[in-house]
N, C-alpha and C positions, 0 to 999 in steps of 0.2 A: 882861593880863586873861585869865582862864581861858576855855576853850572853853564851859563851862557858862554863864558870864556873857554871852558873845557870843550864844549861842542865846537865853538868857532875855531879853536886851535887844533881840533882833530884828535884830542886826547881821548874823548869819548864820542860816540855817535848816537844819533837819534833819527827819527823819521816822522814825517807828518802824516797824520791820519785823523779824519773827521775834524779838521781845523785845529788840531792840537799837536804839539811836539811830544813824542813819546821817547823816553830814554830807557833802553833795556837795562834793567837793574843788575843783571849778572856782570856788568862792567865794574861793579863796586863791591868792596868788602862789606859784609853784613854788619860788622861791629862798628866800624868808624867811617864808612863810606869812602875809604881811600880807593883810588883807581887800581884795579887789578892789573898787574903787569903781565900776567899770563894771557889775559884777553888781548892786551895790546900786542903781544908777541904773535898770537894767532892772527890777528888782523893784518899785521905786517907780512905774514906769509901768504895771505890770500891775494888773488889777482886784483888789480885795481885799475882805475878807480871804481869802486862800487858805491852805490848810494846807501844811505843808512837803512833804507827798507830792505835792500838786497843783503846787506850784512846781517841784519836781524833775522831775515828769512834763512840765511845759511846756518846761523847759530841755532835756530829754533826748529829746523826741519830734520827729520830722520835722514841719516846719511848711511849709504850702503857700505862705505869704507869703515864705518863705526858699528857695523853689525845692526844697522837700523836704529841706532840711538842718536839723539840730538847732540851736537857738539857742546852746547851750553850745559847740558846735563853731565857731561864727562870732564869738564874742566878740573874739578877737584879730584877726580878718580883716575883719569888716564890722559894727562896732558900730552904725553908723547904721541899717542894715537890721534888726538885732535890736531896736533901740529902736522903729522903726516897727512891727514885728510885735507888740511889747509894747503899744504905744499902741492897736493895733487888736484886741487880744485880747478886750476887753469886747464889741465888736461881734460877734466870732467866737463868743463864749460865748453871747450872746443868740440867735444864729442856729442854734445846735446843735440845740435841741429845740423852738423856737418858744415855749416858756413861760419862758425865761430860765434853765432848769436846765442845768448842764454836761452834756456828753455823757459816755458811759462811757469814751471814749478818754482823758479827762483823769484817770481813776483807774487807768490802766495803770501797771505798775511801770516806773520809769525804767530806761533801759539801764545796766547795770552798768559798761560801758566809759566812760560819761560820769561816773557818780558817783565812780568811783575810777580815772579814766583817766590821771592823772599819776603815774607810778611815782616820779618824783623827789620829788613832794610826799609820797607815802606813806612813802618812805624818811626824809624829813626829819621827818615826824610821829613815826615810830618813834624817831628819834634824840632828838627833844625829849622824848618821853614816857619814854625810858630814862635821861635825864640827871637826876641827883639835884638 
């Protein structure tokens, strides 16, 4: 399946920035670019609908429920804690402003080291895109 179809079907998410579509690479396995089911499970637990930008920001922003660590950085190490943080995100969102609107922190740019932190995945993407 093409990347465009994966985004369109909602199996992976992306966001537009500087006239480009950015796909956070933590959604894919580094070895074969398979979609990570753990990321899909976390996304399903988050309140919705969130934009791709908002999802990327949540995964890439330090989270108090994770002792100040980013959810994307803990996917391989403590998935249950990330799932708990996702389950509690709706309550966190409602508490941000008192009127249910998300805080401005949710609209910050996600950290680039998380969006494209896996050099091996980037290399593999380049290989796959250059293969006829």
